[in-house]
C-alpha positions in Angstrom: -7.8 -13.7 -98.8 -8.2 -10.3 -97.1 -6.7 -11.7 -93.9 -3.7 -13.1 -95.8 -3.1 -9.8 -97.5 -3.3 -8.0 -94.2 -0.7 -10.3 -92.7 1.7 -9.7 -95.7 1.3 -6.0 -95.4 2.0 -6.1 -91.6 5.1 -8.4 -92.2 6.4 -5.9 -94.8 5.9 -3.1 -92.2 7.7 -5.1 -89.6 10.7 -5.9 -91.9 10.9 -2.2 -92.8 10.9 -1.3 -89.1 13.7 -3.8 -88.5 15.9 -2.2 -91.2 15.3 1.3 -89.9 16.1 0.4 -86.4 19.2 -1.5 -87.4 20.5 1.5 -89.3 19.8 4.0 -86.5 20.8 2.0 -83.4 21.2 4.1 -80.2 22.9 3.1 -77.0 20.3 2.4 -74.2 20.2 4.5 -71.1 22.3 3.1 -68.3 19.4 2.4 -65.9 16.5 1.5 -68.1 14.1 -1.4 -68.5 11.0 -2.4 -70.4 8.6 -4.6 -68.6 6.4 -6.5 -71.1 3.1 -8.2 -70.4 1.1 -9.5 -73.4 -2.0 -9.1 -71.2 -4.0 -6.6 -69.1 -1.4 -4.5 -67.2 -3.9 -3.8 -64.4 -4.4 -7.5 -63.8 -0.6 -8.3 -63.7 0.4 -7.4 -60.1 3.8 -9.1 -60.1 4.9 -7.2 -63.2 3.6 -4.0 -61.7 5.7 -4.7 -58.6 8.7 -5.4 -60.8 8.2 -2.0 -62.5 7.8 -0.2 -59.1 10.9 -1.9 -57.6 13.0 -0.9 -60.7 11.7 2.7 -60.6 12.4 3.0 -56.9 16.0 2.2 -57.7 16.3 5.0 -60.3 15.5 2.9 -63.4 13.5 4.5 -66.2 10.8 2.0 -66.8 8.4 1.4 -69.7 5.5 -0.9 -68.8 4.1 -2.3 -72.0 0.8 -4.3 -72.2 -2.9 -4.1 -72.8 -5.3 -1.5 -71.3 -8.3 -2.7 -69.3 -8.1 -2.7 -65.5 -6.7 0.3 -63.7 -3.2 -0.3 -62.3 -2.4 0.6 -58.7 -2.2 4.3 -57.9 1.4 3.9 -56.7 2.3 2.9 -60.2 0.3 5.7 -61.9 1.9 8.3 -59.7 5.5 7.3 -60.3 7.3 9.7 -62.6 9.9 7.1 -63.6 7.2 4.7 -65.0 5.7 5.2 -68.4 2.8 2.9 -69.2 2.5 2.2 -72.9 -0.7 0.4 -74.1 -0.9 -1.6 -77.2 -4.2 -2.7 -78.8 -5.4 -6.2 -78.1 -5.7 -8.5 -81.0 -9.0 -10.5 -81.2 -9.2 -13.8 -83.1 -10.4 -13.4 -86.7 -13.4 -15.7 -87.1 -12.3 -17.0 -90.5 -11.4 -20.6 -91.4 -10.6 -23.5 -89.0 -9.7 -22.9 -85.4 -5.9 -23.6 -85.8 -5.8 -21.1 -88.7 -7.6 -18.4 -86.6 -5.1 -19.0 -83.8 -2.1 -18.8 -86.2 -3.3 -15.5 -87.7 -3.8 -14.0 -84.2 -0.2 -15.0 -83.2 1.3 -13.5 -86.4 -0.7 -10.2 -85.9 0.4 -10.1 -82.2 4.0 -10.7 -83.2 4.0 -7.9 -85.8 2.2 -5.4 -83.5 4.6 -6.2 -80.5 7.6 -5.9 -82.7 6.4 -2.6 -84.2 5.6 -1.2 -80.7 8.9 -2.2 -79.2 11.0 -0.9 -82.0 9.3 2.3 -83.0 7.4 3.4 -79.8 10.0 2.6 -77.1 13.6 3.8 -76.6 16.4 1.3 -76.4 16.8 -0.2 -72.9 19.3 -2.3 -71.0 16.8 -4.9 -70.0 13.6 -6.3 -71.3 11.7 -8.1 -68.5 9.0 -10.4 -70.0 6.2 -12.2 -68.3 5.6 -15.8 -69.4 2.9 -16.9 -70.0 1.8 -15.7 -72.4 5.1 -16.4 -74.2 3.8 -17.0 -77.7 4.9 -15.0 -79.6 6.4 -12.5 -77.1 9.5 -14.5 -76.2 10.7 -14.7 -79.8 9.8 -11.1 -80.5 11.5 -9.7 -77.4 14.6 -11.8 -78.3 14.8 -10.3 -81.8 14.5 -6.8 -80.3 17.2 -7.5 -77.8 19.5 -8.7 -80.6 18.9 -5.6 -82.6 19.3 -3.2 -79.6 21.9 -5.0 -77.5 19.5 -5.4 -74.6 19.3 -8.3 -72.2 16.3 -10.5 -72.1 14.9 -11.6 -68.7 12.0 -14.0 -68.6 9.8 -14.2 -65.5 8.2 -17.7 -65.5 4.8 -17.6 -63.8 3.7 -20.9 -65.3 4.0 -22.8 -68.6 1.8 -21.4 -71.3 1.3 -24.7 -73.1 -0.2 -26.2 -69.9 -2.9 -23.5 -69.9 -3.6 -24.2 -73.5 -3.8 -27.8 -72.7 -6.7 -27.2 -70.3 -8.9 -26.2 -73.3 -7.6 -28.5 -76.1 -6.0 -31.5 -74.2 -2.3 -32.0 -73.8 -2.1 -34.4 -76.9 -3.4 -31.7 -79.3 -0.9 -30.7 -82.0 -1.3 -27.0 -81.1 -0.4 -27.7 -77.5 2.6 -29.8 -78.5 3.7 -27.0 -80.9 3.4 -24.5 -78.1 5.4 -26.6 -75.8 8.2 -27.0 -78.3 8.2 -23.3 -79.0 8.3 -22.4 -75.3 11.1 -24.9 -74.5 13.2 -23.7 -77.5 12.7 -20.0 -77.1 12.9 -20.0 -73.4 16.6 -20.9 -73.7 17.3 -17.7 -75.6 17.0 -15.5 -72.5 20.0 -14.0 -70.6 18.4 -14.6 -67.2 15.3 -16.4 -65.9 13.2 -15.9 -62.8 10.4 -18.2 -61.6 7.8 -18.4 -58.8 8.6 -21.7 -57.0 11.5 -24.0 -56.3 9.5 -26.8 -58.0 9.4 -24.8 -61.2 13.1 -23.9 -60.9 13.9 -27.6 -60.6 11.6 -28.5 -63.5 13.1 -25.9 -65.8 16.6 -27.2 -65.1 15.8 -30.9 -65.4 13.5 -30.9 -68.4 14.3 -27.7 -70.3 17.9 -27.1 -69.4 17.0 -23.6 -68.2 18.6 -22.1 -65.1 16.3 -19.9 -63.1 16.3 -18.0 -59.8 13.3 -18.5 -57.6 11.6 -15.2 -56.7 8.6 -16.0 -54.5 5.6 -13.7 -54.8 5.4 -11.5 -51.7 2.7 -9.1 -50.7 3.2 -5.4 -51.4 3.2 -3.0 -48.4 -0.4 -2.0 -48.9 -1.6 -5.5 -48.1 -2.2 -5.3 -44.4 -4.9 -5.4 -41.7 -7.6 -2.8 -42.5 -8.5 -0.5 -39.5 -12.1 -0.8 -38.4 -12.9 2.8 -39.5 -11.6 2.1 -43.0 -13.5 -1.2 -43.1 -16.7 0.7 -42.3 -16.0 3.2 -45.1 -15.4 0.4 -47.6 -18.6 -1.5 -46.5 -20.7 1.7 -46.9 -19.2 2.3 -50.3 -19.7 -1.2 -51.6 -23.2 -1.2 -50.1 -24.2 1.4 -52.6 -23.9 -1.2 -55.3 -24.0 -4.6 -53.6 -26.8 -5.5 -51.3 -24.9 -8.0 -49.1 -22.9 -5.1 -47.6 -26.0 -3.2 -46.5 -27.4 -3.4 -43.0 -30.4 -5.9 -42.6 -31.7 -3.9 -39.6 -32.0 -0.3 -38.8 -30.0 1.2 -35.9 -31.8 2.1 -32.7 -30.5 5.6 -33.0 -31.3 6.9 -36.5 -28.2 9.1 -36.3 -26.0 6.0 -36.4 -24.6 4.8 -39.7 -24.8 1.0 -40.2 -23.4 -1.5 -42.7 -24.0 -5.3 -42.6 -20.8 -5.6 -40.5 -20.2 -2.3 -38.7 -21.8 0.7 -37.1 -20.6 4.3 -36.8 -21.5 6.5 -33.9 -21.5 10.0 -35.4 -21.0 11.7 -32.1 -17.6 10.3 -31.2 -16.8 8.9 -34.7 -16.2 5.5 -33.1 -16.8 2.4 -35.3 -17.8 -1.0 -33.7 -18.5 -4.4 -35.2 -22.2 -5.4 -35.1 -23.1 -8.1 -32.6 -24.2 -11.2 -34.5 -22.7 -9.9 -37.8 -22.3 -12.3 -40.7 -18.9 -13.8 -41.4 -17.1 -12.4 -44.5 -15.5 -14.9 -46.8 -13.5 -13.7 -49.8 -12.2 -15.3 -52.9 -10.6 -13.8 -56.0 -10.4 -15.3 -59.5 -9.7 -14.8 -63.1 -12.7 -17.0 -63.9 -10.7 -19.5 -66.0 -10.7 -23.3 -66.4 -8.0 -23.8 -63.7 -10.4 -22.8 -61.0 -13.6 -24.9 -60.4 -15.9 -22.6 -58.5 -18.6 -25.3 -58.3 -16.5 -26.7 -55.4 -17.1 -23.5 -53.4 -20.7 -23.2 -54.4 -21.5 -26.8 -53.3 -19.7 -26.2 -50.0 -21.8 -23.0 -49.4 -25.0 -25.0 -50.1 -23.9 -27.6 -47.5 -23.1 -24.7 -45.1 -26.6 -23.3 -45.6 -28.2 -26.7 -44.9 -26.3 -27.0 -41.6 -27.7 -23.6 -40.5 -31.2 -24.7 -41.5 -30.8 -27.9 -39.5 -29.9 -25.8 -36.4 -26.1 -25.9 -36.2 -24.8 -22.8 -34.4 -23.1 -21.1 -37.4 -23.1 -17.4 -38.5 -24.8 -16.2 -41.7 -22.2 -15.8 -44.4 -21.4 -13.1 -47.0 -19.2 -14.6 -49.8 -17.5 -12.1 -52.1 -15.9 -13.4 -55.2 -13.9 -10.7 -57.0 -12.4 -10.8 -60.4 -12.9 -10.7 -64.2 -12.7 -13.5 -66.7 -14.3 -15.6 -69.4 -16.3 -17.9 -67.1 -17.8 -15.2 -64.9 -21.1 -15.1 -66.7 -21.4 -18.9 -66.6 -21.0 -19.0 -62.8 -23.1 -15.9 -62.4 -26.0 -17.8 -63.9 -25.5 -20.7 -61.6 -25.3 -18.4 -58.5 -28.5 -16.6 -59.6 -30.4 -19.9 -59.5 -29.2 -20.9 -56.0 -31.8 -20.6 -53.3 -29.8 -19.5 -50.3 -31.3 -17.7 -47.3 -28.3 -17.5 -44.9 -25.5 -17.2 -47.4 -25.2 -14.2 -49.7 -22.9 -14.2 -52.7 -21.8 -11.3 -54.8 -19.2 -11.0 -57.6 -17.8 -7.5 -57.8 -14.8 -6.1 -59.7 -13.0 -3.9 -57.2 -10.8 -0.9 -57.8 -7.1 -1.6 -57.3 -7.0 0.4 -54.0 -10.1 -1.4 -52.6 -9.0 -5.0 -53.1 -6.4 -4.9 -50.3 -8.9 -3.2 -48.0 -11.4 -6.0 -48.6 -8.8 -8.7 -47.9 -7.8 -6.9 -44.7 -11.5 -6.8 -43.6 -12.4 -10.4 -44.2 -12.6 -13.4 -41.9 -11.4 -16.1 -44.2 -10.1 -16.4 -47.8 -10.7 -19.3 -50.2 -8.5 -20.2 -53.1 -9.6 -22.6 -55.8 -6.5 -22.1 -58.1 -5.4 -25.5 -59.3 -2.2 -24.9 -61.2 -2.3 -26.2 -64.8 1.4 -27.2 -64.4 1.3 -27.9 -60.7 4.4 -25.7 -60.4 3.2 -22.1 -59.8 1.6 -20.6 -56.7 -1.6 -18.4 -56.4 -0.7 -14.8 -55.8 -4.1 -14.2 -54.2 -3.0 -16.3 -51.3 0.2 -14.3 -50.9 -1.9 -11.1 -50.8 -4.3 -12.7 -48.3 -1.4 -13.7 -46.0 0.0 -10.2 -46.3 -3.3 -9.1 -44.7 -3.0 -11.9 -42.1 -6.1 -13.5 -43.6 -6.2 -17.3 -43.1 -6.9 -19.3 -46.2 -8.6 -22.5 -47.2 -6.9 -23.6 -50.5 -7.4 -26.5 -52.8 -4.5 -29.0 -53.0 -2.0 -29.2 -55.8 1.6 -30.2 -56.2 3.5 -27.0 -55.1 1.0 -25.6 -52.6 3.0 -26.7 -49.6 5.6 -24.1 -50.5 3.0 -21.5 -49.4 0.1 -22.9 -47.4 1.0 -24.9 -44.2 -2.0 -27.0 -43.3 -3.4 -26.1 -39.9 -0.7 -23.5 -39.4 -1.6 -20.5 -41.6 -4.7 -22.1 -43.2 -6.2 -25.4 -44.4 -5.9 -27.5 -47.5 -8.8 -29.4 -49.0 -9.4 -31.8 -51.8 -13.1 -31.4 -52.7 -16.3 -29.6 -51.8 -17.1 -31.9 -48.9 -13.8 -31.3 -47.2 -14.1 -27.5 -47.8 -17.6 -27.5 -46.3 -16.3 -29.4 -43.2 -13.5 -26.8 -42.8 -15.9 -23.9 -43.1 -18.2 -25.5 -40.5 -15.3 -26.1 -38.1 -13.7 -22.7 -38.6 -17.0 -20.7 -38.2 -18.5 -22.9 -35.4 -16.5 -20.8 -32.9 -16.9 -17.6 -34.7 -17.9 -15.5 -31.7 -15.1 -16.8 -29.5 -11.9 -14.7 -29.3 -9.8 -17.9 -29.1 -11.2 -19.5 -32.2 -9.1 -21.3 -34.8 -9.2 -18.4 -37.3 -7.7 -16.0 -34.7 -5.0 -18.6 -34.0 -4.1 -18.8 -37.7 -4.0 -14.9 -37.8 -1.6 -15.0 -34.8 0.6 -17.5 -36.6 0.7 -15.3 -39.7 1.6 -12.2 -37.7 4.4 -14.0 -35.9 5.8 -15.4 -39.1 7.0 -11.9 -40.0 7.0 -12.6 -43.7 9.1 -10.5 -46.1 7.3 -7.9 -48.2 7.8 -7.7 -51.9 10.3 -4.9 -51.9 12.5 -6.4 -49.2 12.5 -9.8 -51.0 13.1 -8.1 -54.4 16.1 -6.2 -53.0 17.7 -9.4 -51.8 17.0 -11.7 -54.8 16.4 -9.7 -57.9 18.2 -6.4 -57.7 21.7 -8.0 -57.5 20.9 -9.8 -60.8 20.2 -6.5 -62.5 23.5 -5.0 -61.3 25.7 -8.0 -62.3 24.2 -9.1 -65.7 
């Protein structure tokens, strides 16, 4: 009863806000945009990049979303970008599950509508991330109608497919979400998407025309100099033991991490002979990534070392936040590994590119819920010229070229075999990992800003 009363009050506030805004409409500033993420802004890199690209072209940008993780410093230091946080709505634990979900969506809609109408100035464009699109697509469309703004949806995936991982695709809630997403998705003035496969699917099945804007690495994703690697390893070693040196240097004046050593006299940093290999993966710890595949492969790798195979010891860093982190943390804590160390840190925004640029191999376990999106983590890894082993799914070929810039696997056995093959020549300068690195360097891939200038900016100037 109390929950119903609260919803009615909030609806009354929303309707009152609509009336006030309609009576006092102002013309939007000529170059202005509101980038909307119904999620943690700091964990939405593509939308951060959109905001930066707009600001660098003299747009006044409001970036609206939830607080949580710290956004990149470049974003925080840009005077044209105003980050506006709204409180996150948690599910009210009253009644059946579908009722709880419905109440949450209504509260999110009212809060988003209130924030957009009363806490932001009118803008020319609202650029919305989808998913999550329920209820943000409908709310942003209403605001655009009231203020004369244009709605641009950036399709990262289909929200209903993510919901389907939990409830099953035949569930009425999932079917309702699909109907809503298909209906409201057509209300936009312009659509962007992340793959050609998604563009074709949107056109064929939903009658939505979109422009493919591939994720590209930002300029700060690059090779990390050895001196900076050492500083990062020493910093992480203060909290995470796998980064600490396992032996003391012969000269006590030297500074040593698990991977590097600093000579204080000439300030020269060198890699340790016989150092462990550094494997990196990043995740949101959600249902579309099965980390048991990686953990089983690491156990097999450990057994090969015990059996006498010439392989380096391994440090595996899995970075990220998410609902399944605690679950996998318990599994990792029960693993008895001597030659493989695993840690699961959450890195500062500035440290994550440095770690990728310091690693020997990346692993991606993202298995798209729709089969139509691409993992941005691989894009970032490629920006650092870091080879990747990635699990296969429908659209992966648009990014990972097997045995050219990385390798594609189907299961834990295949991943384990790839790790064995790639690290068996670890000490050789002509190993397969270095060949992949060379291929990535020679590919001269576009950076985000160059790609955005070519594909997205013309859309803003002609819509």
